[in-house]
Short mmCIF file of the C-alpha atoms (twelve columns), coordinates in Angstrom:
data_MODEL
# 
_entry.id   MODEL 
# 
loop_
_atom_site.group_PDB 
_atom_site.id 
_atom_site.type_symbol 
_atom_site.label_atom_id 
_atom_site.label_alt_id 
_atom_site.label_comp_id 
_atom_site.label_asym_id 
_atom_site.label_seq_id 
_atom_site.Cartn_x 
_atom_site.Cartn_y 
_atom_site.Cartn_z 
_atom_site.pdbx_PDB_model_num 
ATOM 1   C CA . MET A 1   4.862   0.855   54.033  1 
ATOM 2   C CA . THR A 2   7.927   -0.502  52.363  1 
ATOM 3   C CA . PRO A 3   8.976   0.791   49.099  1 
ATOM 4   C CA . GLY A 4   9.373   -2.722  47.675  1 
ATOM 5   C CA . PRO A 5   6.057   -3.255  45.796  1 
ATOM 6   C CA . VAL A 6   5.758   0.318   44.529  1 
ATOM 7   C CA . LEU A 7   9.440   0.221   43.309  1 
ATOM 8   C CA . LEU A 8   8.817   -3.058  41.675  1 
ATOM 9   C CA . LEU A 9   5.670   -1.914  39.799  1 
ATOM 10  C CA . TRP A 10  7.564   1.265   38.865  1 
ATOM 11  C CA . ALA A 11  10.498  -0.908  37.563  1 
ATOM 12  C CA . LEU A 12  8.063   -3.221  35.667  1 
ATOM 13  C CA . ALA A 13  6.470   -0.289  34.038  1 
ATOM 14  C CA . LEU A 14  9.746   1.250   32.972  1 
ATOM 15  C CA . LEU A 15  10.899  -2.058  31.683  1 
ATOM 16  C CA . ALA A 16  7.754   -2.550  29.544  1 
ATOM 17  C CA . THR A 17  8.153   1.012   28.255  1 
ATOM 18  C CA . VAL A 18  11.859  0.480   27.313  1 
ATOM 19  C CA . ALA A 19  10.994  -3.028  25.730  1 
ATOM 20  C CA . GLY A 20  8.106   -1.379  23.619  1 
ATOM 21  C CA . GLN A 21  10.480  1.371   22.381  1 
ATOM 22  C CA . GLU A 22  13.270  -1.226  21.464  1 
ATOM 23  C CA . TYR A 23  10.572  -3.254  19.719  1 
ATOM 24  C CA . GLU A 24  9.338   -0.178  17.720  1 
ATOM 25  C CA . ASN A 25  12.933  0.792   16.866  1 
ATOM 26  C CA . ARG A 26  13.569  -2.719  15.459  1 
ATOM 27  C CA . MET A 27  10.390  -2.621  13.525  1 
ATOM 28  C CA . GLU A 28  11.380  0.801   11.994  1 
ATOM 29  C CA . SER A 29  14.887  -0.348  11.407  1 
ATOM 30  C CA . HIS A 30  13.543  -3.175  9.170   1 
ATOM 31  C CA . ILE A 31  12.422  -0.675  6.656   1 
ATOM 32  C CA . ASP A 32  14.849  -1.034  3.708   1 
ATOM 33  C CA . ARG A 33  15.745  2.553   2.820   1 
ATOM 34  C CA . SER A 34  17.246  1.337   -0.490  1 
ATOM 35  C CA . VAL A 35  13.736  0.400   -1.781  1 
ATOM 36  C CA . PRO A 36  12.379  3.110   -3.975  1 
ATOM 37  C CA . TRP A 37  9.172   3.857   -1.854  1 
ATOM 38  C CA . ILE A 38  6.806   6.092   -3.868  1 
ATOM 39  C CA . HIS A 39  5.675   8.078   -0.791  1 
ATOM 40  C CA . THR A 40  6.222   8.782   2.914   1 
ATOM 41  C CA . PHE A 41  3.967   7.508   5.654   1 
ATOM 42  C CA . ARG A 42  0.590   9.251   5.880   1 
ATOM 43  C CA . GLN A 43  1.090   10.740  2.423   1 
ATOM 44  C CA . GLY A 44  -1.095  10.349  -0.673  1 
ATOM 45  C CA . PHE A 45  0.435   9.168   -3.968  1 
ATOM 46  C CA . ASN A 46  -0.438  8.639   -7.692  1 
ATOM 47  C CA . PHE A 47  1.643   5.930   -9.444  1 
ATOM 48  C CA . GLN A 48  1.269   5.081   -13.146 1 
ATOM 49  C CA . CYS A 49  3.155   2.616   -15.216 1 
ATOM 50  C CA . PRO A 50  4.534   3.931   -18.507 1 
ATOM 51  C CA . HIS A 51  2.302   3.494   -21.535 1 
ATOM 52  C CA . GLY A 52  1.993   -0.036  -22.526 1 
ATOM 53  C CA . GLU A 53  3.136   -1.428  -19.219 1 
ATOM 54  C CA . VAL A 54  1.019   -2.977  -16.280 1 
ATOM 55  C CA . LEU A 55  1.653   -3.632  -12.635 1 
ATOM 56  C CA . VAL A 56  3.342   -7.016  -12.043 1 
ATOM 57  C CA . ALA A 57  4.612   -6.641  -8.395  1 
ATOM 58  C CA . LEU A 58  4.233   -4.616  -5.229  1 
ATOM 59  C CA . GLN A 59  5.955   -4.477  -1.902  1 
ATOM 60  C CA . SER A 60  4.875   -2.682  1.220   1 
ATOM 61  C CA . VAL A 61  6.030   -2.304  4.912   1 
ATOM 62  C CA . PHE A 62  3.723   -1.571  7.780   1 
ATOM 63  C CA . SER A 63  4.417   0.865   10.564  1 
ATOM 64  C CA . GLU A 64  2.056   1.192   13.638  1 
ATOM 65  C CA . LYS A 65  4.201   3.901   14.794  1 
ATOM 66  C CA . GLU A 66  3.446   5.932   11.705  1 
ATOM 67  C CA . GLY A 67  -0.374  5.949   12.054  1 
ATOM 68  C CA . SER A 68  -0.754  2.248   11.137  1 
ATOM 69  C CA . ASP A 69  0.231   3.038   7.657   1 
ATOM 70  C CA . ARG A 70  2.295   1.322   4.879   1 
ATOM 71  C CA . LEU A 71  4.976   2.419   2.487   1 
ATOM 72  C CA . TRP A 72  4.427   1.118   -1.006  1 
ATOM 73  C CA . THR A 73  6.434   0.503   -4.089  1 
ATOM 74  C CA . PHE A 74  5.252   -0.934  -7.450  1 
ATOM 75  C CA . GLU A 75  6.873   -2.625  -10.346 1 
ATOM 76  C CA . CYS A 76  5.750   -2.413  -14.033 1 
ATOM 77  C CA . GLN A 77  6.483   -4.599  -16.961 1 
ATOM 78  C CA . GLN A 78  5.857   -4.331  -20.677 1 
ATOM 79  C CA . THR A 79  2.887   -6.307  -21.778 1 
ATOM 80  C CA . PRO A 80  3.246   -9.163  -24.122 1 
ATOM 81  C CA . THR A 81  2.667   -8.170  -27.855 1 
ATOM 82  C CA . THR A 82  0.089   -10.670 -28.042 1 
ATOM 83  C CA . LEU A 83  -2.157  -8.409  -25.967 1 
ATOM 84  C CA . GLY A 84  -1.904  -5.727  -28.557 1 
ATOM 85  C CA . HIS A 85  -1.771  -2.081  -27.355 1 
ATOM 86  C CA . PRO A 86  -3.809  -0.118  -24.844 1 
ATOM 87  C CA . THR A 87  -7.078  1.043   -26.470 1 
ATOM 88  C CA . GLU A 88  -8.520  2.911   -23.424 1 
ATOM 89  C CA . CYS A 89  -7.529  3.681   -19.913 1 
ATOM 90  C CA . TRP A 90  -9.507  5.003   -16.894 1 
ATOM 91  C CA . TRP A 91  -9.440  5.529   -13.162 1 
ATOM 92  C CA . ASP A 92  -11.691 3.021   -11.495 1 
ATOM 93  C CA . ASP A 93  -14.050 3.861   -8.576  1 
ATOM 94  C CA . ILE A 94  -12.472 4.961   -5.315  1 
ATOM 95  C CA . ASN A 95  -13.059 2.837   -2.215  1 
ATOM 96  C CA . ARG A 96  -13.830 4.748   0.913   1 
ATOM 97  C CA . ALA A 97  -11.382 4.706   3.784   1 
ATOM 98  C CA . GLY A 98  -12.382 2.606   6.692   1 
ATOM 99  C CA . MET A 99  -14.626 0.269   4.711   1 
ATOM 100 C CA . GLU A 100 -14.101 -3.267  3.476   1 
ATOM 101 C CA . TRP A 101 -13.575 -3.523  -0.296  1 
ATOM 102 C CA . SER A 102 -12.354 -5.309  -3.208  1 
ATOM 103 C CA . SER A 103 -11.591 -4.103  -6.751  1 
ATOM 104 C CA . THR A 104 -11.542 -5.570  -10.201 1 
ATOM 105 C CA . CYS A 105 -10.762 -3.591  -13.381 1 
ATOM 106 C CA . GLY A 106 -13.912 -3.723  -15.501 1 
ATOM 107 C CA . ASN A 107 -14.111 -4.325  -19.188 1 
ATOM 108 C CA . ASN A 108 -11.279 -6.822  -18.896 1 
ATOM 109 C CA . GLY A 109 -8.812  -4.122  -18.077 1 
ATOM 110 C CA . LEU A 110 -5.338  -4.579  -16.512 1 
ATOM 111 C CA . VAL A 111 -4.113  -2.560  -13.683 1 
ATOM 112 C CA . ALA A 112 -1.561  0.062   -14.819 1 
ATOM 113 C CA . GLY A 113 -1.602  2.422   -11.832 1 
ATOM 114 C CA . VAL A 114 -2.551  3.133   -8.261  1 
ATOM 115 C CA . MET A 115 -3.681  6.283   -6.427  1 
ATOM 116 C CA . SER A 116 -4.216  6.488   -2.723  1 
ATOM 117 C CA . LYS A 117 -4.900  9.124   -0.016  1 
ATOM 118 C CA . TYR A 118 -4.364  8.546   3.764   1 
ATOM 119 C CA . PHE A 119 -7.112  9.514   6.264   1 
ATOM 120 C CA . GLU A 120 -5.896  10.134  9.729   1 
ATOM 121 C CA . PRO A 121 -9.211  9.941   11.528  1 
ATOM 122 C CA . VAL A 122 -9.694  6.253   10.511  1 
ATOM 123 C CA . LEU A 123 -6.017  5.238   10.029  1 
ATOM 124 C CA . ASP A 124 -6.791  4.010   6.577   1 
ATOM 125 C CA . ARG A 125 -6.517  4.845   2.944   1 
ATOM 126 C CA . GLU A 126 -8.676  5.466   -0.067  1 
ATOM 127 C CA . TRP A 127 -7.627  3.552   -3.235  1 
ATOM 128 C CA . SER A 128 -8.354  3.875   -6.862  1 
ATOM 129 C CA . PHE A 129 -6.820  1.820   -9.672  1 
ATOM 130 C CA . TYR A 130 -5.925  2.982   -13.190 1 
ATOM 131 C CA . CYS A 131 -7.159  0.283   -15.639 1 
ATOM 132 C CA . CYS A 132 -6.205  -0.156  -19.290 1 
ATOM 133 C CA . ARG A 133 -7.897  -2.414  -21.824 1 
ATOM 134 C CA . TYR A 134 -5.816  -3.967  -24.465 1 
ATOM 135 C CA . SER A 135 -6.823  -4.409  -28.252 1 
ATOM 136 C CA . ARG A 136 -6.369  -8.233  -28.270 1 
ATOM 137 C CA . ARG A 137 -7.256  -9.084  -24.663 1 
ATOM 138 C CA . CYS A 138 -10.627 -10.840 -24.920 1 
ATOM 139 C CA . PRO A 139 -11.572 -9.344  -28.275 1 
ATOM 140 C CA . TYR A 140 -14.741 -11.480 -28.208 1 
ATOM 141 C CA . SER A 141 -16.623 -12.897 -25.173 1 
ATOM 142 C CA . CYS A 142 -14.114 -13.842 -22.503 1 
ATOM 143 C CA . TRP A 143 -16.671 -16.508 -21.041 1 
# 
């Protein structure tokens, strides 16, 4: 038996492994360390905007190497005075990790915070949103 086919298969496997590692390293190197990420991979977090501010932007970056998780950062902004002031705030229901979901703040609330916990067995997160109702947002029927 000549070592040619076996050696070729071994070389291809080694090349695929090296290429995969280089791809992962490139993917990890694209994470901007200057961004104020609010947590580390696979960790829970609780982020709330200062009183009178709501979420206006978010940024995330995905890493398959880190348990198919994402890093997150959020940006808040003061609400316009035309909305009035927050009259009540609450944590909305939690979705369950591994399940499809969508979320809307009830009672015409605006999102002012995010809480999340990572679950390793399903490589997914649970989410809950902090909602605030404003005194002049739809003071009557919104419909």
